[in-house]
C-alpha positions as CSV (number, residue, x, y, z in Angstrom):
1,X,-3.2,76.9,21.6
2,X,-6.3,76.2,19.5
3,X,-8.9,73.7,20.7
4,X,-10.5,70.8,18.8
5,X,-14.2,70.8,18.5
6,X,-16.1,67.6,18.4
7,X,-19.4,67.8,16.5
8,X,-22.4,65.6,17.1
9,X,-23.2,64.4,13.6
10,X,-25.3,61.3,13.6
11,X,-25.7,61.4,9.8
12,X,-22.1,60.2,9.2
13,X,-22.7,56.4,9.4
14,X,-21.0,55.0,6.3
15,X,-17.3,55.1,6.0
16,X,-17.2,54.8,2.2
17,X,-19.7,57.7,1.8
18,X,-17.6,59.8,4.1
19,X,-14.4,59.0,2.1
20,X,-16.2,59.8,-1.1
21,X,-17.4,63.1,0.3
22,X,-13.9,64.0,1.4
23,X,-12.6,63.2,-2.1
24,X,-15.4,65.3,-3.7
25,X,-14.2,68.2,-1.5
26,X,-10.7,67.9,-3.1
27,X,-8.6,65.5,-1.0
28,X,-7.0,62.6,-2.8
29,X,-7.1,59.0,-1.4
30,X,-3.4,59.4,-0.6
31,X,-4.2,62.4,1.6
32,X,-6.8,60.6,3.6
33,X,-5.5,58.2,6.3
34,X,-7.7,55.3,7.4
35,X,-7.0,53.5,10.8
36,X,-8.8,50.7,12.5
37,X,-7.4,51.9,15.8
38,X,-7.7,55.7,16.3
39,X,-4.4,57.7,16.1
40,X,-3.5,61.0,17.6
41,X,-4.1,64.2,15.8
42,X,-1.5,67.0,15.6
43,X,-1.8,70.7,16.0
44,X,-0.5,73.4,13.7
45,X,2.9,73.6,15.5
46,X,3.3,69.8,15.1
47,X,2.5,69.0,18.7
48,X,0.7,65.7,19.4
49,X,-2.8,66.3,20.7
50,X,-4.9,64.0,23.0
51,X,-7.7,63.8,20.4
52,X,-7.7,60.6,18.3
53,X,-9.4,59.7,15.0
54,X,-9.9,56.8,12.6
55,X,-9.9,58.9,9.5
56,X,-7.4,61.7,9.4
57,X,-6.4,64.5,7.0
58,X,-3.0,65.7,8.1
59,X,-2.4,69.4,8.6
60,X,0.1,69.7,5.7
61,X,-2.8,68.7,3.4
62,X,-5.2,71.2,4.9
63,X,-3.1,74.4,5.0
64,X,0.1,75.9,6.5
65,X,-1.6,77.2,9.7
66,X,-4.0,74.3,10.1
67,X,-4.4,71.4,12.5
68,X,-5.2,67.9,11.5
69,X,-8.8,67.1,10.7
70,X,-10.2,63.8,12.0
71,X,-13.3,61.6,12.2
72,X,-13.5,59.2,15.1
73,X,-15.7,56.1,14.8
74,X,-18.0,56.0,17.9
75,X,-19.5,52.8,19.5
76,X,-22.8,53.4,17.7
77,X,-21.0,53.2,14.3
78,X,-21.2,56.9,13.5
79,X,-18.2,59.1,12.7
80,X,-17.7,62.2,14.8
81,X,-15.8,65.1,13.1
82,X,-13.0,66.5,15.1
83,X,-12.0,69.9,13.7
84,X,-9.9,72.7,15.2
85,X,-11.8,75.9,16.1
86,X,-8.7,77.8,15.0
């Protein structure tokens, strides 16, 4: 099973800028979920993972063999990317 990697990325501090960047990369607003309370991410086989995120792009929007991509809002206000190493 693939593992999620959490990146230390202190530059992601503004949610609107992050959302705009994701849209610039090709995802539509309908493909980007926003949650006040973090929700679980899912692996490529559809299994619920322990990792949670506030901003989520579900695997079916990423690719057929992909996992969800997430960004969790940390206590300091930054968003930490959570991406599968697979």
